[in-house]
N, C-alpha and C positions, 0 to 999 in steps of 0.2 A: 504494500500500500504506500503510495507516494505521500510526501508531506503536503499539508494544505497550502494553497497559495494565499497571498495577502488578501485577495478578493474573497476567498472562502472564509477568512477570519473576520471580515467586516461585519460588524453588528453581532458577532457571536461571542466575543470575549467580554465577560461581565466585568463590572467595576470591582476593584479591590480597595474600597474606600470605607473605613470604619464609620460607625454612626456618629461619632463625636465630630467628624468633619462636617456633618450636616447640622448638628444641633448648635454648633458655634461656641459653646463654652460659657454662656452668660450665667451668672449667679442670680436666679430669680427666686422670689419668695412670695408668700401669700400677700404681702404688702404691695407688691407690684400689681396685683390683681384687685386690690381693695376697692378702687374707684371704677373698675371696669363695668360698663353697662351694656346690656344687650336689649334690643327691641326688634320687633318684627313688623314688617310691612308687606302687604299684598298688593303688588303692582300688576296691572294688566299688561299683556304683551305690548299693546299700543303704547303704554306709558314707558315701558322699558326701551322700546325702539327710539323714543324721543330722547332718552338719556344716554344711550350707548355712544361713546366717543366724546361726550360732553360732560355730563354729571358723573358718569361712570368712565373713568379714565382708562382707555385701552390704547396703548401705543400702536400706531398704524403698522410699524415694523413687525409687530407680533403676528400679523396675518400671514407672513411668509413662513411662520413656524406653526402653521395650522396642523393640529394633531388629529382631527377627526376626518374620517372618510365621508364621502357623500352619502353612503349607506347609513352611517350612524347619524349624520345630521338629519337625514330624511325621517328616520324613526323618531328623533326628538320632536321634529315639527309635527309628525303624525300624532304623537301623544298629546300635544297641545291642541291640535284640531279636534281630537276626539274627547278631550277633557280627562285624559288619563293622568295619574300622578307623575310628577317630575321632581327631580331633586331641587332642594332650595338653593338660592344664591346667598353667599356670605360676603358681606362688605365690611369695610372699616372706614369710619369717617377720616378724611384727610386733614390732619391738624394744620398743615402748611398751606393748604388751598381750600378755603372755606367753601362749603356747598358741593364739594366733590368727594368721591368715594374711591377707595382702593379695593379692587376685586380680589378677595382671598380665595374664593371657591366659586366656580361657575363661569370662568372667562370663555371657555369653549362654547358654552351654551349661549352666552350673550353674542359672541361672534356669529354663531349659527343663525340666531334670530335676525341679526343685522344683514347678513349675507342673503338670507332668503327673502325677507320682507322689505328691506330698505337698502338695497345694494347701491354702491357708488364706485368710484375709481379705486378705493382702498378695499372695500368689502365686496368681493366679486360674487355675483349671483350663482345659484345652482338650481337645478331642477330635481324634483322629488323622484326617488327611485327605490325599488325593492321594498315597497310598503307592504305591511302585513295585513292591514284591515281596509284602509281607505284606498283600495286599488284603483278606484275611478280617478284618483288624482295622479296616478303614475305618469311621470314625464312632464308634469306641469310646473311652471314657475309661479311665483306669487302674482305676477302680472296676469298670467293666464287665468288664475283663479278669480282675481278681482274683476276681470273683464267678462266673465261668464256668469250669466244669470243662474245657470245650473248649480254653480258652486258658491253662490252668494252667502247662503247660511253658514257654510263651513268657513268662509273667509271671516265673517263677522264673529263667529264663535272663537276662532283662532285669535283675533285681535283683542277680544274681551276676556280671554282666559287669564285667571289670576295666577301669578307666580309668587310663591312665598319667598321673602327675603329677610335674612337676619343681618342686623347692622351692629357692629362693635364700635363703641364710642368710649371716650375717656381713657384710652390706653396710654400708659406713661412713657413707654419707649418701644422702639421697633422690635426688641427681643420678644415682647409679648405677642406681637403679630406673627413672628416666626414660629412661636410655639403653637399658636392657633393653626397656622398653615401646616405645620408638621402633623398635628393631630388629625386634621381634616384629610391628610393624604396617607395616613397609616393604613396599610392593607391594600394600597393601590400601587401605582407606579412609584419606584424609588424617587424620593423627593430631591429636587434641585431648587434651592431657594433663589436662584438668579431671577426668575420671573417676578417674584415678589420684590426683590431688591430694585429692579428697574422701575417698578411701580412706586416704590418709596422715594427713589432719588432720580426722578426724570430730568434729563438734561441732554444737551447735544453730545456730551461725552458718553452717557449710557446708551444713547441711540447709536453712536458710532461703534461702541463695543458690540452691540447687537448686529449691526449691518456688516462690520468689518470681519467679525468671526464667521458670519454666515457665508462670506465670500472667500474664506481662506481654505484652500484645498489642503494645505499642510496641517492645519488644526484638525480638520475632519479626518484626515488619514491617521493622525496621531491618536485620535479617540476611537478609531475604527467605526466611524459613521460615514454614510454615503452622501449625506447632504446636510444642510442646516438642520439643527436638532430642535424639535419642538419642546424638549425639556431644557433647552438652553445650556447644555453641558459645554458646548463649544464657546458660548459667550463667557461662561464662568472661567474657562481655561485662559482666554485672553485677558480677562480682568485679573486673574491670579498672577499671571506673568507681569502685567503692568504694575500691580500693587507692589510686588516684591522688587521689581526692577526700579521703581520710583522711590520706595520708602521702606525697605526691609528693616531699617533701623528702628522704626516705630512699632514693629510687631511685638505683641505682648502675650501671645498665646490664644487670643480670642479671634479665631479666623473669620467668623461671621462679621464681627465688628470691624476687623481690619479691612475686609472687602467693602463693607458699607462706607468706611472712611475714605477708601480709595475712590469710590463713586463721587463723594463730596469734593475731594481734592482734585479729581479729574475735571469736574465741572468748573472749578475755579481756574485751573490752569488752562482750560480750553479758551477762556475769555481772553487770555494774553497770548498763548502760543498757537491755539487753533488746531485744526486737523493735521496740518503738516508735521507738527512735532510728534503727535501720537502715531502717525503713520510710520515714523522711524522706529518707534517702540514695537509696533506690530511686525515690522520687517525684521527686527532683531529676534523676536519670538520665532518667526518662521525660519530664520537662519539657524537658530538653535535646534529646531525640530528636524531640519534637513541634516544637520550635523549628527544628530542622534540616529537618524536613519542610516547615515553613512557608517557609523561606528557599530551599531548593533544589528543592522538590517531592519527593514520595515517590519518584518515578522516579529522580531524580538524587542522592538523599541518600547520603552515606557512600561516594561514589565519588571517584576522583582526576580532576582536569580536565587536559585536554591541548589542544593547538592545534586539534584537530579535534573537540573536545567532550569529554564525559565518557567515561572508560574504563569499560566496563560490567563491572566486577568489584568486588565488595564489598571495601573496603579497611579493615582493622582499625585501621590507624594514623589514618585519617581519622575513624573512629568515636571513638577516644580523643581526638583533637583537638577535634572538634565538641562532644562531651559535656563536655569540660573547659572550653572557652571559653564556649559558649552556655549551659552549666549554671552559670556563675559566679553566685554569690548576689547580686551587686551589680546585675545586669542586670534592670531593671524591664520588665514586660510592655508598657507603653505605648511606651517608648523603643525596645524591640526591634521592635515592629510598625511604627514610623515608619521604621526604618532597615534593613528586611529586604533591600532590593535592594542597598544599599551593602555590607552584610555579605556577600552572595553575590559581588558583583563583586570584593571584596577577596581572597577565596579564589581565585577564578579567575585574577586577576592574579598572585598569588604563584605559583600552579602553573605558569604560563607563563613569567614573567619572572625568577623567583628559583630558580636551579639548586639551591642548597643546600636550599631548602624542598622542592622537588620530590623531590630525592634522599631527603629525610627520610621520604618517604611510600612509597618503593619499595625502598631498599637500606639494609641495616643499620639498620632502623627502630627497633630496641630500644636503641641506644646512648644515653648521657646527652645527647650533642650533638644527636642526632636528636629524641629525645623532648622534651627541654626546648626545643630550638631551634625546633621547629615551633609549639609553644604560644606561645613568646615572639613569634615573627614574626607569626603570625596574630592573636594576642591584642593585640599593639601596634596593628595596623591597626584592630581593632574598638574599641580605646580611643580612637583618633583620631575614629572615626565617632561614638561615643557621647559623647565629651567628658569622660570620667572614667576613672580607673584600674580595672583588674580585679584582684581578689585573686589569681587563678590565675596571672597573668603574673609577679608578683613572686615567687610561690612556685616557679614553674618556673625562674626565673633562678638559684635556689639550687643546682640540680643541674647547671648548666653548668660544665664544667671551667675 
């Protein structure tokens, strides 16, 4: 049996990312929830349509990361037409933008409503397909329904259908919303908080993170995905690189907060340096990814190494490590090409022989000791191989306790 090709591995290698990477590390107590208030609203579909993209903030770039198939969207619309139960929408009041709401749960449902009943240049329309009950509507668009006397009652019932909405207000800090978001997603797809992060910190910078990562072939190949990711894993990868590249010295072990702060800092820097500066950062990230491919082959890149070979799970800590070290600005292309094998062997040796290094890739990977320690350990070996210091190693030492 032949080894699988890289194409065979795409979207088949699961993540090797411990849960604490997702949770962020915030110390929350009941006091943080003491003023939290929940209230319910029943909005009609018509009322929701008037609010999507205005009161309910949905970044237009999110539409490119559409997670639902036309079949699934059609069944959701059919449920509303027939008055069948549908899941509730969960919102949070936006403290920074009065009168607006952050969508915690239900963004795909809101997008589906907009695409079907009020499409525009951003929300592309679709026709109903593979319906289970209202088969007479098969192949119809909303315009088809509204222009037909035969379907007038169904159209009116759809627009008047109530949708239960829960609103979270008086939240004290974003960590509370991350916890709500996490619990809403337990038992479903593995959670990536990047979608919520972009809703909390909207700016030209976060929009650029979204669009630039979606256009990056290198980032998608590194993560073993074939296209822009509806879970925004590619966007978070570019944000992680940017955050450590820009300000690793500020890292204190709270990864979620560190990435949130990077969104705020990026928005500020965007006003002075603009897209041109951040494009150089993205290019540095992509250079580091290509170098990792050159060293380890695309098949074995961004994986942890064990005594029996590479563990076939994408490892986000290895991604952070490789892009930080191999993306160091002091490494020249010619010296890198000359020392590729030694750079690979140094990583494999550390994984097998250095228990602390190996642990930094699989347990409590977000602590200062793990984050700074793995960069210092591997970076120091690369320094020996190249015969000169790496800037990132000295910077990483500053975060060690």
